[in-house]
C-alpha positions in Angstrom: 40.8 89.8 -106.3 42.9 89.9 -109.5 42.3 92.3 -112.3 41.2 89.7 -114.6 38.5 88.7 -112.2 36.8 92.1 -112.6 36.7 91.9 -116.4 33.3 90.4 -117.1 31.6 90.6 -120.5 29.4 93.5 -119.3 32.5 95.5 -118.1 34.0 95.0 -121.6 30.8 96.2 -123.4 30.6 99.2 -121.0 34.3 99.9 -121.7 33.5 100.0 -125.5 30.5 102.3 -124.9 32.7 104.5 -122.8 35.5 104.7 -125.4 33.1 105.3 -128.3 31.3 108.0 -126.3 34.6 109.8 -125.7 35.8 109.4 -129.3 32.4 110.7 -130.5 32.4 113.6 -128.2 35.9 114.5 -129.2 35.1 114.4 -132.9 32.0 116.6 -132.4 33.8 119.3 -130.4 34.7 121.3 -133.6 31.1 121.3 -134.8 29.9 122.8 -131.5 31.6 126.1 -132.5 32.8 126.4 -128.9 29.4 125.4 -127.7 27.7 128.1 -129.6 25.7 125.7 -131.9 23.0 124.2 -129.7 22.3 121.1 -131.7 25.9 119.9 -132.1 26.6 120.9 -128.5 23.8 118.7 -127.2 25.0 115.8 -129.4 28.6 116.3 -128.1 27.5 116.5 -124.4 25.3 113.5 -125.0 28.3 111.4 -126.2 30.3 112.4 -123.1 27.4 111.7 -120.8 27.0 108.3 -122.2 30.7 107.7 -121.7 30.7 108.9 -118.1 27.6 106.7 -117.4 29.4 103.7 -118.7 32.5 104.5 -116.7 30.5 105.0 -113.5 28.6 101.8 -114.1 31.8 99.9 -114.7 33.3 101.1 -111.4 30.0 100.4 -109.5 30.0 96.8 -110.8 33.6 96.2 -109.7 35.5 96.9 -112.8 39.2 97.5 -112.0 39.6 101.3 -112.1 43.4 101.0 -112.1 43.0 99.2 -115.5 40.1 100.9 -117.0 41.4 104.5 -116.9 44.8 103.8 -118.4 43.1 101.7 -121.1 40.8 104.5 -122.0 43.7 106.9 -121.9 45.5 104.8 -124.5 42.6 103.8 -126.6 40.7 107.1 -127.0 43.6 109.2 -128.3 44.8 106.5 -130.7 41.4 106.2 -132.3 40.8 110.0 -132.5 44.2 110.6 -134.0 43.6 107.9 -136.6 40.2 109.3 -137.5 41.5 112.9 -137.6 44.4 112.0 -139.9 43.1 109.3 -142.1 39.3 110.1 -142.3 39.2 114.0 -141.7 42.4 114.8 -143.6 44.4 116.5 -140.8 48.1 116.7 -141.6 50.6 114.9 -139.5 54.1 113.5 -140.1 54.8 109.9 -139.7 57.2 110.8 -136.9 54.4 112.6 -135.1 52.0 109.8 -135.6 54.6 107.3 -134.4 55.5 109.3 -131.2 51.8 109.8 -130.3 51.0 106.2 -130.8 53.9 105.0 -128.8 53.0 107.3 -125.9 49.4 106.0 -125.9 50.7 102.5 -125.9 53.1 103.1 -123.0 50.3 104.6 -121.0 48.1 101.5 -121.7 51.0 99.2 -120.8 51.7 101.1 -117.6 48.1 100.2 -116.5 49.0 96.5 -116.7 52.2 96.4 -114.6 
């Protein structure tokens, strides 16, 4: 079975849910105050739980694990870095942003070869 054969519309939707759950959980980590704030901690863990459910469902339904994990490993950091810098105002040089983005793209590409 080829990798493309495992990429159904449902797997793609589950991938998006999984990626958004990881991004949401990552962005909420600071608000949890090291998991001392119960409300934000529950919200953060719920985001990660939704992401893990989506990942497990993708794998159970035949999604290509060898493609899903590298794609998540490339997508999630790029989105989180972008939101942290351009929305939340974190400081980063263009060189740092370029190197981090390039490393994420290389990981994503490695999953396709």
